[in-house]
ZAMARMI-939568 format. One record per atom (N, C-alpha, C, O): residue number from 0; residue in one letter; atom name; x, y, z. Coordinates in Angstrom, 2 decimals. Example, Ala and Ser with C-alpha at 12.3 -4.5 7.8 and 13.67 -1.06 7.14 Angstrom:
BEGIN
{0 "A" "N" {13.19 -5.69 7.80}}
{0 "A" "CA" {12.30 -4.50 7.80}}
{0 "A" "C" {13.20 -3.30 7.80}}
{0 "A" "O" {14.24 -3.32 8.46}}
{1 "S" "N" {12.85 -2.25 7.08}}
{1 "S" "CA" {13.67 -1.06 7.14}}
{1 "S" "C" {12.90 0.03 7.87}}
{1 "S" "O" {13.41 1.14 8.04}}
***
This chain:
BEGIN
{0 "M" "N" {-33.67 11.86 23.45}}
{0 "M" "CA" {-32.21 12.34 23.88}}
{0 "M" "C" {-30.86 11.46 22.47}}
{0 "M" "O" {-30.50 10.29 22.59}}
{1 "T" "N" {-30.58 11.98 21.82}}
{1 "T" "CA" {-29.65 11.31 21.27}}
{1 "T" "C" {-28.10 11.23 21.60}}
{1 "T" "O" {-27.23 10.50 21.14}}
{2 "G" "N" {-28.03 12.51 22.82}}
{2 "G" "CA" {-26.53 12.17 22.72}}
{2 "G" "C" {-25.64 13.63 22.26}}
{2 "G" "O" {-24.78 14.27 22.87}}
{3 "D" "N" {-26.24 13.82 20.97}}
{3 "D" "CA" {-25.47 14.47 20.32}}
{3 "D" "C" {-25.55 15.78 19.75}}
{3 "D" "O" {-25.88 15.91 18.57}}
{4 "P" "N" {-25.25 16.91 20.60}}
{4 "P" "CA" {-25.53 17.97 19.83}}
{4 "P" "C" {-26.33 18.30 18.75}}
{4 "P" "O" {-27.52 18.56 18.89}}
{5 "M" "N" {-25.81 18.31 17.79}}
{5 "M" "CA" {-26.22 18.85 16.62}}
{5 "M" "C" {-27.35 17.85 16.25}}
{5 "M" "O" {-28.39 18.39 15.87}}
{6 "G" "N" {-27.37 16.44 16.29}}
{6 "G" "CA" {-28.70 15.86 16.24}}
{6 "G" "C" {-30.08 16.10 17.24}}
{6 "G" "O" {-31.22 15.95 16.80}}
{7 "E" "N" {-29.72 16.56 18.90}}
{7 "E" "CA" {-30.41 17.65 19.21}}
{7 "E" "C" {-31.55 19.03 18.79}}
{7 "E" "O" {-32.72 19.39 18.62}}
{8 "Y" "N" {-30.21 19.35 18.80}}
{8 "Y" "CA" {-31.14 20.84 17.51}}
{8 "Y" "C" {-31.61 19.86 16.43}}
{8 "Y" "O" {-32.52 19.12 16.80}}
{9 "S" "N" {-31.13 19.69 14.99}}
{9 "S" "CA" {-32.11 19.30 14.36}}
{9 "S" "C" {-33.28 18.67 14.93}}
{9 "S" "O" {-34.12 18.86 14.05}}
{10 "I" "N" {-33.87 18.02 15.90}}
{10 "I" "CA" {-34.83 17.16 16.28}}
{10 "I" "C" {-35.82 18.42 16.74}}
{10 "I" "O" {-36.93 18.68 16.28}}
{11 "A" "N" {-35.03 19.21 17.88}}
{11 "A" "CA" {-35.81 20.17 18.46}}
{11 "A" "C" {-36.35 20.94 17.11}}
{11 "A" "O" {-37.48 20.57 16.79}}
{12 "R" "N" {-35.95 21.65 16.51}}
{12 "R" "CA" {-36.19 22.32 15.29}}
{12 "R" "C" {-36.74 22.29 14.12}}
{12 "R" "O" {-37.12 23.18 13.36}}
{13 "D" "N" {-36.74 21.10 14.05}}
{13 "D" "CA" {-38.24 19.75 13.54}}
{13 "D" "C" {-39.54 19.76 13.77}}
{13 "D" "O" {-40.53 19.84 13.04}}
{14 "E" "N" {-39.34 19.65 15.39}}
{14 "E" "CA" {-40.54 19.59 16.29}}
{14 "E" "C" {-41.26 21.34 16.18}}
{14 "E" "O" {-42.41 21.74 15.96}}
{15 "L" "N" {-40.28 21.86 16.38}}
{15 "L" "CA" {-41.25 23.11 15.95}}
{15 "L" "C" {-41.53 23.99 15.49}}
{15 "L" "O" {-41.88 25.11 15.86}}
{16 "A" "N" {-41.27 23.13 13.91}}
{16 "A" "CA" {-42.26 23.00 12.68}}
{16 "A" "C" {-42.89 22.81 12.60}}
{16 "A" "O" {-43.77 23.32 11.91}}
{17 "H" "N" {-42.94 21.88 13.29}}
{17 "H" "CA" {-43.99 20.42 13.69}}
{17 "H" "C" {-46.00 21.36 13.77}}
{17 "H" "O" {-47.03 21.46 13.10}}
{18 "A" "N" {-45.27 21.90 15.30}}
{18 "A" "CA" {-46.10 22.01 16.01}}
{18 "A" "C" {-46.38 23.70 15.20}}
{18 "A" "O" {-47.59 23.93 15.31}}
{19 "A" "N" {-45.74 24.76 14.53}}
{19 "A" "CA" {-45.99 26.08 13.98}}
{19 "A" "C" {-46.93 25.63 13.12}}
{19 "A" "O" {-47.82 26.48 13.19}}
{20 "V" "N" {-47.30 24.68 12.23}}
{20 "V" "CA" {-47.97 24.02 11.18}}
{20 "V" "C" {-48.99 23.45 11.79}}
{20 "V" "O" {-49.92 23.57 11.00}}
{21 "A" "N" {-49.31 22.96 12.61}}
{21 "A" "CA" {-50.34 22.76 13.76}}
{21 "A" "C" {-51.32 23.73 13.90}}
{21 "A" "O" {-52.55 23.65 14.03}}
{22 "Y" "N" {-50.54 24.70 13.83}}
{22 "Y" "CA" {-50.93 25.84 14.74}}
{22 "Y" "C" {-51.84 26.38 13.47}}
{22 "Y" "O" {-53.04 26.11 13.52}}
{23 "L" "N" {-51.42 26.99 12.51}}
{23 "L" "CA" {-51.69 27.23 11.75}}
{23 "L" "C" {-52.91 26.24 11.00}}
{23 "L" "O" {-54.01 26.57 10.55}}
{24 "R" "N" {-52.44 25.28 11.05}}
{24 "R" "CA" {-54.40 24.19 10.91}}
{24 "R" "C" {-55.51 24.77 11.35}}
{24 "R" "O" {-56.62 24.94 10.84}}
{25 "A" "N" {-54.86 25.16 12.80}}
{25 "A" "CA" {-56.02 25.00 13.37}}
{25 "A" "C" {-56.63 26.37 13.21}}
{25 "A" "O" {-57.84 26.51 13.35}}
{26 "M" "N" {-55.75 27.51 12.91}}
{26 "M" "CA" {-56.40 28.88 12.58}}
{26 "M" "C" {-56.84 29.27 11.55}}
{26 "M" "O" {-57.44 30.32 11.33}}
{27 "I" "N" {-56.48 28.23 10.68}}
{27 "I" "CA" {-57.60 28.37 8.76}}
{27 "I" "C" {-58.51 29.46 9.27}}
{27 "I" "O" {-58.61 30.68 9.19}}
{28 "D" "N" {-59.25 28.18 9.98}}
{28 "D" "CA" {-60.49 28.81 9.74}}
{28 "D" "C" {-61.32 27.56 11.31}}
{28 "D" "O" {-61.84 26.44 11.30}}
{29 "P" "N" {-61.07 28.48 12.31}}
{29 "P" "CA" {-61.24 27.43 13.63}}
{29 "P" "C" {-62.92 27.61 13.59}}
{29 "P" "O" {-63.37 27.96 14.69}}
{30 "R" "N" {-63.82 27.45 12.66}}
{30 "R" "CA" {-65.43 26.95 12.79}}
{30 "R" "C" {-65.85 25.75 11.79}}
{30 "R" "O" {-66.85 25.14 11.42}}
{31 "E" "N" {-64.31 25.79 11.57}}
{31 "E" "CA" {-64.42 24.01 10.43}}
{31 "E" "C" {-65.02 22.88 11.76}}
{31 "E" "O" {-65.95 22.07 11.75}}
{32 "H" "N" {-64.29 23.15 12.57}}
{32 "H" "CA" {-64.44 22.68 13.56}}
{32 "H" "C" {-64.44 22.79 15.15}}
{32 "H" "O" {-63.53 23.33 15.78}}
{33 "P" "N" {-65.71 22.16 15.81}}
{33 "P" "CA" {-65.89 22.70 17.12}}
{33 "P" "C" {-64.84 22.67 18.13}}
{33 "P" "O" {-64.76 23.63 18.89}}
{34 "H" "N" {-63.81 21.40 18.28}}
{34 "H" "CA" {-62.39 21.43 19.01}}
{34 "H" "C" {-61.41 22.84 18.26}}
{34 "H" "O" {-60.29 22.75 18.77}}
{35 "S" "N" {-61.42 23.73 17.52}}
{35 "S" "CA" {-60.20 23.93 16.72}}
{35 "S" "C" {-59.59 25.17 17.79}}
{35 "S" "O" {-58.47 25.66 17.62}}
{36 "A" "N" {-60.44 25.54 18.84}}
{36 "A" "CA" {-60.00 26.60 19.83}}
{36 "A" "C" {-58.89 25.61 20.37}}
{36 "A" "O" {-57.68 25.80 20.28}}
{37 "A" "N" {-59.48 24.59 20.91}}
{37 "A" "CA" {-58.41 23.19 21.89}}
{37 "A" "C" {-57.23 22.87 21.49}}
{37 "A" "O" {-56.14 22.68 22.04}}
{38 "A" "N" {-57.81 22.86 19.98}}
{38 "A" "CA" {-56.18 22.46 19.24}}
{38 "A" "C" {-55.39 23.87 18.84}}
{38 "A" "O" {-54.17 23.92 18.64}}
{39 "A" "N" {-56.24 24.94 18.77}}
{39 "A" "CA" {-54.55 25.70 18.92}}
{39 "A" "C" {-53.85 26.05 20.16}}
{39 "A" "O" {-52.73 26.54 20.33}}
{40 "E" "N" {-54.68 25.72 20.91}}
{40 "E" "CA" {-54.08 26.55 21.91}}
{40 "E" "C" {-53.29 25.03 22.99}}
{40 "E" "O" {-52.74 25.19 24.08}}
{41 "Y" "N" {-53.44 23.90 22.39}}
{41 "Y" "CA" {-52.51 23.11 21.94}}
{41 "Y" "C" {-51.19 23.20 21.57}}
{41 "Y" "O" {-50.13 23.07 22.17}}
{42 "A" "N" {-51.55 23.49 20.25}}
{42 "A" "CA" {-50.24 23.42 19.48}}
{42 "A" "C" {-49.61 24.88 19.49}}
{42 "A" "O" {-48.70 25.15 18.71}}
{43 "Q" "N" {-50.14 25.86 20.42}}
{43 "Q" "CA" {-49.45 27.06 21.03}}
{43 "Q" "C" {-48.50 26.43 21.85}}
{43 "Q" "O" {-47.30 26.45 21.58}}
{44 "E" "N" {-49.10 25.75 23.10}}
{44 "E" "CA" {-48.20 25.12 24.31}}
{44 "E" "C" {-46.69 24.17 24.06}}
{44 "E" "O" {-45.61 24.00 24.63}}
{45 "Q" "N" {-47.60 23.63 22.54}}
{45 "Q" "CA" {-46.46 22.48 22.33}}
{45 "Q" "C" {-45.22 23.67 21.33}}
{45 "Q" "O" {-44.05 23.30 21.40}}
{46 "M" "N" {-45.40 24.58 20.74}}
{46 "M" "CA" {-44.40 25.82 19.78}}
{46 "M" "C" {-43.76 26.08 21.63}}
{46 "M" "O" {-42.58 26.04 21.96}}
{47 "R" "N" {-44.25 26.17 22.01}}
{47 "R" "CA" {-43.72 26.78 22.90}}
{47 "R" "C" {-42.58 25.71 24.12}}
{47 "R" "O" {-41.58 26.02 24.76}}
{48 "L" "N" {-43.08 24.88 24.03}}
{48 "L" "CA" {-41.86 23.39 24.72}}
{48 "L" "C" {-40.98 23.47 23.60}}
{48 "L" "O" {-39.84 23.88 23.86}}
{49 "A" "N" {-41.31 23.09 22.07}}
{49 "A" "CA" {-40.46 23.03 21.16}}
{49 "A" "C" {-39.65 24.03 21.51}}
{49 "A" "O" {-38.65 23.57 22.06}}
{50 "A" "N" {-39.63 25.54 21.41}}
{50 "A" "CA" {-38.50 26.14 21.75}}
{50 "A" "C" {-37.88 26.40 22.21}}
{50 "A" "O" {-36.91 27.09 21.89}}
{51 "R" "N" {-38.29 25.76 23.67}}
{51 "R" "CA" {-37.42 25.80 24.77}}
{51 "R" "C" {-36.46 24.82 24.57}}
{51 "R" "O" {-35.27 25.01 24.85}}
{52 "R" "N" {-37.14 23.11 23.80}}
{52 "R" "CA" {-35.73 22.20 23.73}}
{52 "R" "C" {-34.89 23.20 22.41}}
{52 "R" "O" {-33.66 23.25 22.42}}
{53 "V" "N" {-35.47 23.74 21.64}}
{53 "V" "CA" {-34.48 24.41 20.67}}
{53 "V" "C" {-33.51 25.34 21.21}}
{53 "V" "O" {-32.36 25.17 20.83}}
{54 "T" "N" {-33.66 25.97 21.74}}
{54 "T" "CA" {-32.82 26.89 22.89}}
{54 "T" "C" {-31.85 26.50 24.11}}
{54 "T" "O" {-30.92 27.22 24.47}}
{55 "R" "N" {-32.18 25.33 24.68}}
{55 "R" "CA" {-31.33 24.68 25.30}}
{55 "R" "C" {-30.22 23.96 24.30}}
{55 "R" "O" {-29.03 23.79 24.57}}
{56 "A" "N" {-30.96 23.55 23.02}}
{56 "A" "CA" {-29.87 22.69 22.27}}
{56 "A" "C" {-28.76 23.44 21.93}}
{56 "A" "O" {-27.56 23.22 22.02}}
{57 "V" "N" {-29.47 24.45 21.48}}
{57 "V" "CA" {-28.56 25.73 20.69}}
{57 "V" "C" {-27.47 25.81 21.70}}
{57 "V" "O" {-26.38 25.66 21.15}}
{58 "V" "N" {-27.39 26.02 23.09}}
{58 "V" "CA" {-26.59 26.62 24.20}}
{58 "V" "C" {-25.65 25.21 24.63}}
{58 "V" "O" {-24.62 25.16 25.30}}
{59 "A" "N" {-26.65 23.79 23.80}}
{59 "A" "CA" {-25.65 22.62 24.22}}
{59 "A" "C" {-24.19 22.60 22.87}}
{59 "A" "O" {-23.14 21.97 22.96}}
{60 "L" "N" {-24.64 23.52 21.73}}
{60 "L" "CA" {-23.77 23.18 20.66}}
{60 "L" "C" {-22.01 24.24 21.30}}
{60 "L" "O" {-21.85 25.17 22.09}}
{61 "P" "N" {-21.26 23.59 20.59}}
{61 "P" "CA" {-20.06 24.09 20.77}}
{61 "P" "C" {-20.53 26.07 20.33}}
{61 "P" "O" {-21.54 26.53 19.80}}
{62 "V" "N" {-19.69 26.54 20.67}}
{62 "V" "CA" {-20.06 27.93 19.43}}
{62 "V" "C" {-19.78 28.45 18.61}}
{62 "V" "O" {-20.18 29.55 18.23}}
{63 "D" "N" {-18.81 27.57 18.04}}
{63 "D" "CA" {-18.30 27.87 16.63}}
{63 "D" "C" {-19.54 26.74 15.34}}
{63 "D" "O" {-19.32 26.42 14.17}}
{64 "R" "N" {-20.86 26.41 16.32}}
{64 "R" "CA" {-21.53 25.10 15.70}}
{64 "R" "C" {-23.21 25.81 15.48}}
{64 "R" "O" {-24.25 25.52 14.88}}
{65 "Q" "N" {-22.71 26.86 16.39}}
{65 "Q" "CA" {-24.68 28.05 17.22}}
{65 "Q" "C" {-24.71 28.62 15.44}}
{65 "Q" "O" {-23.91 28.87 14.54}}
{66 "P" "N" {-26.11 28.63 15.66}}
{66 "P" "CA" {-26.94 29.41 14.27}}
{66 "P" "C" {-26.01 30.70 14.23}}
{66 "P" "O" {-25.27 30.87 15.19}}
{67 "V" "N" {-25.99 31.79 12.99}}
{67 "V" "CA" {-25.54 32.81 13.24}}
{67 "V" "C" {-26.41 34.02 13.75}}
{67 "V" "O" {-27.60 34.00 13.45}}
{68 "G" "N" {-25.84 35.23 14.60}}
{68 "G" "CA" {-26.60 35.50 15.42}}
{68 "G" "C" {-26.89 35.55 16.75}}
{68 "G" "O" {-27.13 36.50 17.51}}
{69 "W" "N" {-26.79 33.74 17.00}}
{69 "W" "CA" {-27.67 33.25 18.30}}
{69 "W" "C" {-26.96 33.86 20.22}}
{69 "W" "O" {-27.57 33.53 21.23}}
***
Protein backbone atom coordinates (compact mmCIF):
# COMPACT_ATOMS: atom_id res chain seq x y z
CA UNK A 1 0.00 0.00 0.00
CA UNK A 2 1.30 3.39 -0.95
CA UNK A 3 -0.95 5.47 1.28
CA UNK A 4 -1.79 7.53 -1.80
CA UNK A 5 -5.37 6.83 -2.95
CA UNK A 6 -4.62 7.65 -6.58
CA UNK A 7 -1.50 5.47 -6.50
CA UNK A 8 -3.49 2.62 -4.97
CA UNK A 9 -6.07 2.95 -7.73
CA UNK A 10 -3.41 2.95 -10.43
CA UNK A 11 -1.70 -0.15 -9.00
CA UNK A 12 -5.01 -2.00 -8.57
CA UNK A 13 -6.09 -1.15 -12.12
CA UNK A 14 -2.77 -2.42 -13.51
CA UNK A 15 -3.07 -5.64 -11.49
CA UNK A 16 -6.54 -6.20 -12.91
CA UNK A 17 -5.29 -5.69 -16.46
CA UNK A 18 -2.41 -8.14 -15.91
CA UNK A 19 -4.75 -10.75 -14.44
CA UNK A 20 -7.10 -10.37 -17.42
CA UNK A 21 -4.23 -10.89 -19.85
CA UNK A 22 -3.11 -13.99 -17.93
CA UNK A 23 -6.65 -15.36 -18.16
CA UNK A 24 -6.85 -14.71 -21.90
CA UNK A 25 -3.50 -16.41 -22.45
CA UNK A 26 -4.69 -19.46 -20.54
CA UNK A 27 -7.89 -19.59 -22.57
CA UNK A 28 -6.46 -19.10 -26.08
CA UNK A 29 -5.84 -22.81 -26.57
CA UNK A 30 -6.29 -24.81 -23.38
CA UNK A 31 -4.97 -27.92 -25.13
CA UNK A 32 -1.48 -26.40 -25.43
CA UNK A 33 -0.61 -27.11 -21.83
CA UNK A 34 -1.91 -29.81 -19.48
CA UNK A 35 -2.27 -27.28 -16.66
CA UNK A 36 -4.05 -24.57 -18.62
CA UNK A 37 -7.38 -25.20 -16.87
CA UNK A 38 -5.69 -24.60 -13.51
CA UNK A 39 -3.94 -21.54 -14.91
CA UNK A 40 -7.27 -20.14 -16.14
CA UNK A 41 -8.92 -20.82 -12.79
CA UNK A 42 -6.03 -19.15 -10.96
CA UNK A 43 -6.19 -16.14 -13.29
CA UNK A 44 -9.94 -15.83 -12.71
CA UNK A 45 -9.35 -15.72 -8.96
CA UNK A 46 -6.64 -13.12 -9.45
CA UNK A 47 -9.08 -11.02 -11.50
CA UNK A 48 -11.67 -11.26 -8.74
CA UNK A 49 -9.18 -10.14 -6.13
CA UNK A 50 -7.87 -7.33 -8.33
CA UNK A 51 -11.41 -6.14 -9.09
CA UNK A 52 -12.07 -6.00 -5.35
CA UNK A 53 -8.90 -3.91 -4.88
CA UNK A 54 -9.97 -1.57 -7.70
CA UNK A 55 -13.36 -1.10 -6.05
CA UNK A 56 -11.83 -0.36 -2.68
CA UNK A 57 -9.29 2.00 -4.23
CA UNK A 58 -11.96 3.93 -6.14
CA UNK A 59 -14.15 4.25 -3.06
CA UNK A 60 -11.15 5.67 -1.19
CA UNK A 61 -10.66 8.38 -3.82
CA UNK A 62 -12.24 11.79 -3.37
CA UNK A 63 -15.51 11.92 -5.34
CA UNK A 64 -14.08 14.40 -7.85
CA UNK A 65 -11.18 12.00 -8.61
CA UNK A 66 -13.27 8.86 -9.09
CA UNK A 67 -13.72 7.54 -12.66
CA UNK A 68 -16.68 9.05 -14.49
CA UNK A 69 -19.85 7.06 -13.91
CA UNK A 70 -18.59 5.35 -10.80
